[in-house]
N, C-alpha and C positions, 0 to 999 in steps of 0.2 A: 366287417365289410363296410360299415358306415351307412347301412340301409336298415330302416325299421320296417317291421310288418305293418300292413295297413288294414288287415282284415279283423284285427282285434282278438284273434285266436291265440297267437303265440305270445310269449313273454317279452319279446324284443320290442318294447315300446316305451323306453325310458323317457324320451322327449314328450311323446304324446301324453303320458301319464304324469309328466312333470316330476319325475323321480330324481330330484336334485337335492344335494346337501343344503342345509340351511346356511345362509350367509347374511352378513350385516355390512352396512356402509358406515365407516367411522373416519374421523379426521386422520389424515396421514401425518407422518413425521415432518414433512415439508409444509410450511405455512400455506393456507388457502387451498389445500388439496385434500382429496378424499382417498380412501383405500377400501378395497373389498376384503373382508376377513371372514373366517369360518365361524359360524354360529354353533357348530357341532364338529366333532372329528370327522374326517373323511379319509378314504383309502385310495391308493393309486387306481385310476380307472373310473372313479366315481365322477358323475356329472355334477357340476356346481351350479351353472346358470346358463340360460340361453341368451346369446347376443342378438338383440333385435334392434331394428331401426328402419329408416326409410331406404328402400332398395333403389339405387341410382345406376343408370347406365353411365358409361365412361363420359359421354357428352354432358349429361346432367351433372355428373360429379365435377367436371371442369368448371362449370358455372358456379356451383356451390363452393368449390375450392377458392375461387377469387375472393369470396367474403370470409370463408373460414380461416384462410391462412393468416389473417390478422389476429385471430383469437389465440389465447395462450393454450387452452385445452382443446384437443381434437379427439373425436370419437368415431373414427372410420375403421372399417374392417373390410378387407378385400375378399371378394368371392370369385367364383369361376366365371369365365366368359366376360371378363372386364366389367363385372358388376361390383358395386361397392355398397356396403351397409353404412348408413349415416345415423349413428345413435345420439346425435347432439340434441335434436328437438324432442325426440321421445325415444325411450329405450329402457332396457332393464338394468338391474344392478351390475350386470356384466361390464358395462362401460367404465366402471370404477376400478377395475382390475388394473393395477399399475404395471409398468414395464420392469422386467428384470432379465438380464442376459441369461441367467441360470434359473429360469422360472419354475415355480412350483406347479404350474398348470399350462395347458396349451389350448389354443383355439382349434377346434376340429369341425370340419364340415360333414354333415350327415344328410341323408335323404329320407324324408318322411313323405310317403305317397310319391308325388312327383315334385315336391318342394325341396329346395336346398335349405338346410338350417345350419346355424353355427352355434356350437356350445363350448363352454369351458369344461375341460376334462382334467382331473388331477394327474400330474406326473409323479407326485410324491405323496406320502402319507402326511396329512396335516391334522393338527389338534385344534380344538376350539380356541379362537383368538389369533391363530396364525394368519398372516396375510396371503391372499391368493394373488399371484403375479403371473403374467404371461410375457413372452418375448414378442413384442409388437412386430419387429422385422417388417415394417411397413413404411414405404417411401411414397410420398405424394408430391406432385409438382417438383419444385426445386428444393423442397425442404424435407429432410428426414426427421422422424420422431427423435427428439432429444433423449439421449441416454443419461439418466442421472442415478443409475443403480450403484455405481461405484465399482463395477467389475472391471 
């Protein structure tokens, strides 16, 4: 259901307990880029990493976008109610998950207490060393995220 218990009694607290598979950031196949890879095997449904960053309203995002659109790498994640997470200034390893149209993982929004949280959840079984990819499917301003996955 995308909701974790807050009372500490039930076992449904994977985000709160940081029950994530171990990941690493390594150089990607493309020059000057990074990728998120599995540091251990993981199974479909396992949580990999929480996507964190500065939470922006749509108005704040528009201001940040004017500067960000000149950068090569973007680290935005859309939330509900026109909110956007900006992982560029601070964030977790999750921001290094590259795009793939047929991704090995997905970005999932969950609720912990009254907070909306975003985590990467595996769509496929992965082995140690496999790259964790997500389908960005994210469009900002007049620029879509460039697809370089080859699909």
